[in-house]
C-alpha positions as CSV (number, residue, x, y, z in Angstrom):
1,M,-6.0,-4.2,-3.6
2,A,-7.7,-7.5,-3.2
3,V,-9.6,-8.9,-0.2
4,F,-9.4,-12.4,1.2
5,L,-10.9,-14.3,4.1
6,F,-8.5,-16.4,6.2
7,K,-9.9,-18.9,8.7
8,T,-8.4,-19.9,12.0
9,E,-9.4,-22.0,15.0
10,P,-9.3,-19.4,17.8
11,S,-8.0,-22.0,20.3
12,T,-5.0,-22.5,18.0
13,Y,-4.3,-18.9,16.9
14,S,-6.9,-16.2,17.4
15,F,-7.2,-12.7,16.1
16,E,-6.4,-11.6,19.6
17,D,-3.1,-13.5,19.3
18,L,-2.4,-11.7,16.0
19,T,-3.1,-8.4,17.7
20,R,-0.8,-9.2,20.6
21,D,1.9,-10.4,18.3
22,K,1.4,-7.5,15.9
23,S,2.3,-9.7,12.9
24,T,2.8,-13.4,12.1
25,V,3.6,-15.8,9.3
26,W,0.2,-17.4,8.3
27,D,1.0,-21.0,7.7
28,G,-0.6,-24.4,7.9
29,V,-2.7,-24.2,4.7
30,S,-2.6,-27.5,2.7
31,N,-5.8,-27.6,0.7
32,A,-5.0,-27.2,-3.0
33,L,-7.8,-24.6,-3.7
34,A,-6.9,-22.6,-0.5
35,L,-3.3,-22.6,-1.5
36,K,-4.3,-21.3,-5.0
37,H,-6.1,-18.4,-3.3
38,M,-3.2,-17.8,-1.0
39,R,-0.8,-17.6,-3.9
40,A,-2.9,-14.7,-5.2
41,V,-2.4,-12.6,-2.1
42,R,-0.2,-9.6,-2.6
43,K,1.5,-7.3,-0.2
44,G,-1.1,-4.7,1.0
45,D,-4.2,-6.8,0.4
46,T,-6.9,-6.8,3.1
47,I,-7.4,-10.0,5.0
48,A,-10.7,-10.7,7.0
49,I,-9.9,-13.0,9.9
50,Y,-12.6,-15.6,10.5
51,H,-12.8,-17.7,13.7
52,T,-14.0,-21.3,13.1
53,G,-15.2,-23.7,15.8
54,D,-17.9,-22.5,18.1
55,E,-17.6,-18.9,17.0
56,K,-18.0,-19.1,13.2
57,Q,-17.6,-15.3,12.6
58,V,-15.4,-12.7,11.0
59,V,-13.7,-10.9,14.0
60,G,-11.0,-8.7,12.6
61,L,-9.0,-7.2,9.8
62,A,-5.4,-7.7,8.8
63,V,-3.2,-6.7,6.0
64,A,-0.7,-8.8,4.0
65,E,2.8,-7.6,4.8
66,S,4.3,-9.8,2.1
67,D,3.6,-11.6,-1.1
68,P,3.3,-15.4,-0.7
69,F,6.6,-17.3,-0.2
70,P,7.5,-21.0,0.4
71,D,7.0,-22.1,3.9
72,P,10.6,-22.3,5.2
73,K,9.6,-25.0,7.7
74,L,8.4,-27.4,5.0
75,G,10.9,-27.1,2.1
76,D,8.0,-27.5,-0.4
77,P,7.7,-24.6,-2.8
78,K,4.0,-25.4,-3.4
79,R,3.2,-24.8,0.3
80,V,3.2,-21.1,0.7
81,V,2.8,-18.7,3.6
82,V,2.0,-15.0,3.9
83,R,3.1,-12.5,6.6
84,L,0.1,-10.7,8.1
85,K,-0.2,-7.6,10.3
86,A,-3.2,-7.0,12.5
87,V,-5.2,-3.9,11.6
88,R,-8.2,-3.9,13.9
89,A,-10.9,-5.9,15.6
90,L,-14.4,-5.5,14.1
91,P,-16.8,-3.5,16.3
92,F,-19.4,-6.2,15.7
93,P,-18.3,-9.7,14.5
94,V,-20.1,-10.9,11.4
95,P,-21.3,-14.5,11.9
96,L,-21.6,-17.3,9.3
97,A,-25.4,-17.0,9.7
98,T,-25.2,-13.4,8.3
99,F,-23.2,-14.7,5.3
100,R,-26.0,-17.3,4.7
101,T,-28.8,-14.8,4.7
102,D,-27.4,-11.4,3.5
103,E,-28.2,-10.8,-0.2
104,V,-24.6,-9.8,-0.9
105,L,-22.6,-12.0,1.5
106,K,-24.4,-15.2,0.5
107,T,-22.7,-15.0,-2.9
108,A,-19.3,-15.4,-1.2
109,D,-17.6,-18.8,-1.1
110,L,-18.0,-19.1,2.7
111,P,-21.6,-20.4,2.8
112,R,-21.0,-22.8,-0.1
113,L,-17.5,-24.0,0.9
114,P,-17.4,-23.6,4.7
115,R,-14.3,-25.8,5.2
116,L,-12.1,-23.8,2.7
117,S,-9.5,-21.9,4.8
118,V,-8.6,-19.2,2.4
119,M,-11.0,-17.5,-0.1
120,P,-11.2,-14.3,-2.0
121,L,-13.9,-11.7,-1.3
122,T,-15.2,-9.3,-3.9
123,A,-15.2,-5.5,-3.3
124,A,-19.0,-5.8,-2.8
125,H,-18.5,-8.6,-0.2
126,H,-15.9,-6.4,1.6
127,R,-18.2,-3.3,1.6
128,R,-21.1,-5.3,3.0
129,L,-18.9,-7.1,5.6
130,L,-17.7,-3.7,6.8
131,E,-21.3,-2.4,6.9
132,R,-22.5,-5.4,8.9
133,A,-19.5,-5.0,11.2
134,G,-20.3,-1.4,12.0
135,V,-17.1,-0.1,10.4
136,K,-17.4,3.5,9.2
137,G,-15.5,4.3,6.0
138,K,-12.9,1.8,4.9
């Protein structure tokens, strides 16, 4: 299974909203590179949810409940969406500052491409993210 980081403005749709809703269709991605990454998501992949804005931190984990599919609201097959299911909030959110300074996390796309809304994470990034978040096991 792969791991991705999805970004959201918490005032628009927060991880708490996803937890309340249990699952949602993740839409609104329009950047070509972000869409390319979103098209690589497969059912069962882990999704780290990152709050933008004033927070700038990974706050929770979700799982892809579907492969990507065309956004039914747009009628454009290039604009895909993914159904996500909330898994759990992180015990300790992992801020952007940690991504910038941690030897493993600084190699992720987040510090280099902070405006990109969907990006892959390696297995090493995922392990370190969980360590920094205080998550035991997987």
